[in-house]
C-alpha positions in Angstrom: 29.3 160.1 106.0 32.9 159.3 106.9 35.2 157.5 104.5 37.0 154.3 105.3 40.5 155.8 105.2 41.5 158.1 108.1 44.1 160.5 106.6 44.5 162.6 109.8 44.9 160.3 112.9 44.2 161.7 116.3 47.1 162.8 118.5 46.5 159.8 120.8 46.7 157.4 117.9 49.9 159.0 116.7 51.5 158.8 120.2 50.6 155.2 120.6 51.9 154.4 117.2 55.2 156.2 117.9 55.6 154.3 121.2 55.1 151.0 119.5 57.5 151.8 116.7 60.1 152.8 119.2 59.7 149.5 121.2 60.0 147.6 117.9 63.1 149.5 117.0 64.8 149.2 120.4 63.6 145.7 121.4 67.0 144.1 121.8 68.4 147.0 123.9 65.4 147.1 126.1 65.7 143.3 126.8 69.4 143.6 127.3 69.0 146.3 130.0 66.1 144.4 131.6 68.2 141.2 131.9 71.0 143.0 133.8 68.5 144.8 136.1 66.8 141.5 137.0 70.2 139.8 137.4 71.3 142.6 139.7 68.2 142.4 141.8 68.5 138.6 142.2 72.2 138.8 143.0 71.7 141.6 145.5 68.9 139.6 147.2 71.1 136.5 147.4 74.1 138.3 148.8 72.2 140.2 151.4 71.3 137.0 153.3 73.4 136.2 156.4 74.0 132.6 155.3 75.8 133.9 152.2 78.0 136.1 154.3 79.0 133.2 156.6 80.0 131.2 153.5 82.4 134.0 152.5 83.9 134.6 156.0 84.2 131.1 157.5 86.6 128.7 156.0 85.8 125.0 156.7 89.2 123.6 157.8 92.5 123.9 156.0 94.9 126.8 156.2 93.5 130.3 156.8 94.4 132.3 153.8 92.4 135.4 155.0 93.9 137.8 157.6 90.6 138.1 159.4 
């Protein structure tokens, strides 16, 4: 009959526990990098649209400050 306490956990159990402990330890850094990745993807998607490029190139009236 097995006892209630498991003194030698399986390798899978140790691996899962180590992954969870790493995520708990580096939670802020993971979220920080994830924020910048999501912001980069959204900004890249917005700036790839032709309407956005027209806003940057065409100046609605006034003096033309850009040489092109």
